[in-house]
C-alpha positions as CSV (number, residue, x, y, z in Angstrom):
1,M,-0.3,0.3,-0.2
2,K,1.6,3.2,-0.8
3,C,1.0,6.3,1.5
4,E,-1.8,8.3,1.1
5,F,-0.5,11.6,1.6
6,I,-0.9,14.6,-0.8
7,K,2.2,16.9,-1.5
8,P,1.7,20.4,-2.1
9,D,2.2,20.2,-5.6
10,N,-1.3,17.7,-5.3
11,T,0.8,14.9,-6.4
12,E,1.3,11.7,-4.0
13,C,3.7,10.6,-2.1
14,K,4.9,7.5,-3.9
15,A,6.5,5.3,-0.7
16,N,5.1,2.4,0.8
17,S,3.0,2.9,3.9
18,M,4.0,1.6,7.1
19,K,2.4,-1.3,8.5
20,D,-0.9,-0.6,10.3
21,S,-0.9,3.0,8.8
22,E,-2.1,4.8,5.6
23,F,1.0,6.7,5.9
24,C,5.2,6.1,5.1
25,Y,7.6,6.9,8.1
26,L,8.0,11.0,6.9
27,H,4.5,11.8,6.4
28,N,3.0,9.9,9.7
29,P,1.2,12.2,11.6
30,E,1.7,10.1,14.8
31,I,5.5,10.0,14.6
32,D,6.9,13.1,16.3
33,E,8.6,15.7,14.2
34,E,11.9,15.9,16.3
35,E,12.5,12.0,15.5
36,K,11.9,12.6,12.1
37,H,14.6,15.1,11.8
38,S,17.3,12.8,13.4
39,V,16.6,10.0,11.6
40,Q,16.9,12.3,8.4
41,S,19.9,13.7,9.4
42,K,21.8,10.5,10.0
43,G,21.1,9.2,7.0
44,G,22.7,5.7,6.4
45,K,24.7,6.4,9.4
46,A,22.5,4.1,11.7
47,N,22.7,1.2,9.8
48,K,26.4,1.1,9.2
49,H,28.1,-2.1,10.7
50,V,31.5,-2.9,11.9
51,L,32.7,-6.1,12.8
52,Q,33.5,-5.8,16.6
53,V,36.1,-8.6,16.3
54,P,37.4,-8.9,12.8
55,L,37.4,-12.2,10.6
56,E,40.2,-14.6,10.0
57,P,41.7,-14.3,6.7
58,I,40.9,-17.2,5.0
59,Q,42.8,-18.2,1.5
60,V,40.2,-19.0,-1.3
61,K,42.3,-20.7,-4.6
62,N,40.0,-23.7,-5.4
63,P,36.2,-24.3,-5.2
64,S,37.1,-26.5,-1.8
65,D,38.2,-23.6,-0.4
66,V,34.8,-21.7,-0.8
67,V,32.9,-24.5,0.4
68,V,35.2,-24.3,4.2
69,L,34.4,-20.4,3.9
70,L,31.0,-21.3,3.5
71,E,30.8,-23.7,6.3
72,D,32.8,-21.6,8.4
73,T,30.6,-18.6,7.6
74,I,27.2,-20.8,8.3
75,N,28.4,-22.3,11.8
76,K,29.3,-18.7,12.8
77,V,25.9,-17.3,12.1
78,R,24.3,-20.5,13.5
79,A,26.2,-19.8,16.8
80,G,25.4,-16.6,16.5
81,E,28.9,-14.9,16.3
82,L,28.1,-13.5,12.9
83,D,25.5,-11.0,11.8
84,L,23.3,-11.6,8.6
85,R,24.9,-8.6,7.1
86,T,28.1,-9.9,7.3
87,A,27.1,-13.6,5.7
88,N,25.0,-12.8,3.1
89,C,27.8,-10.5,1.9
90,I,30.6,-13.2,2.6
91,G,28.0,-15.6,0.4
92,Y,27.5,-13.0,-2.2
93,L,30.9,-12.4,-2.8
94,S,31.6,-16.3,-2.9
95,G,29.4,-17.0,-5.4
96,H,31.5,-14.2,-7.9
97,I,34.7,-15.9,-7.0
98,T,33.7,-19.5,-7.5
99,K,32.4,-18.0,-10.9
100,A,36.3,-16.5,-11.5
101,L,37.5,-19.8,-10.5
102,E,35.8,-21.9,-12.5
103,I,36.6,-19.2,-15.9
104,A,40.5,-19.4,-15.0
105,D,40.0,-23.8,-14.9
106,I,38.2,-23.0,-18.0
107,E,41.0,-20.9,-19.6
108,K,43.9,-22.8,-18.1
109,R,42.0,-26.3,-19.8
110,I,41.8,-24.3,-23.2
111,E,45.4,-23.5,-23.2
112,I,46.9,-27.0,-22.7
113,I,44.8,-28.0,-25.4
114,E,45.9,-25.4,-27.9
115,R,49.1,-26.2,-26.8
116,A,48.5,-30.1,-27.9
117,V,46.6,-29.0,-31.1
118,L,49.6,-27.2,-32.3
119,K,52.4,-29.9,-31.5
120,K,50.1,-32.2,-33.8
């Protein structure tokens, strides 16, 4: 559901409304203006997350290293030692490094085949 606030130029606010409200956060009359201003002035600063304890480096040179990394990440999330945002980032980047490793492996195989063909 969209916010029902009508702007001074008679256009509707296009933001999603809050749960159990007809208005978005900024147009909700039940929220104090000072609180709205505080949230706006912080921007994304309140959402910034910094690990309290840095994670130990893990070498990722082949797909089995990615498996070890993901296993470590899963176990830390399950134990409550790692927040979901960091775990999601690790998962996302693991997909990219897996793809890069696959491409590097294919290139290496093609090079070997090309050398073998050129010898004949």
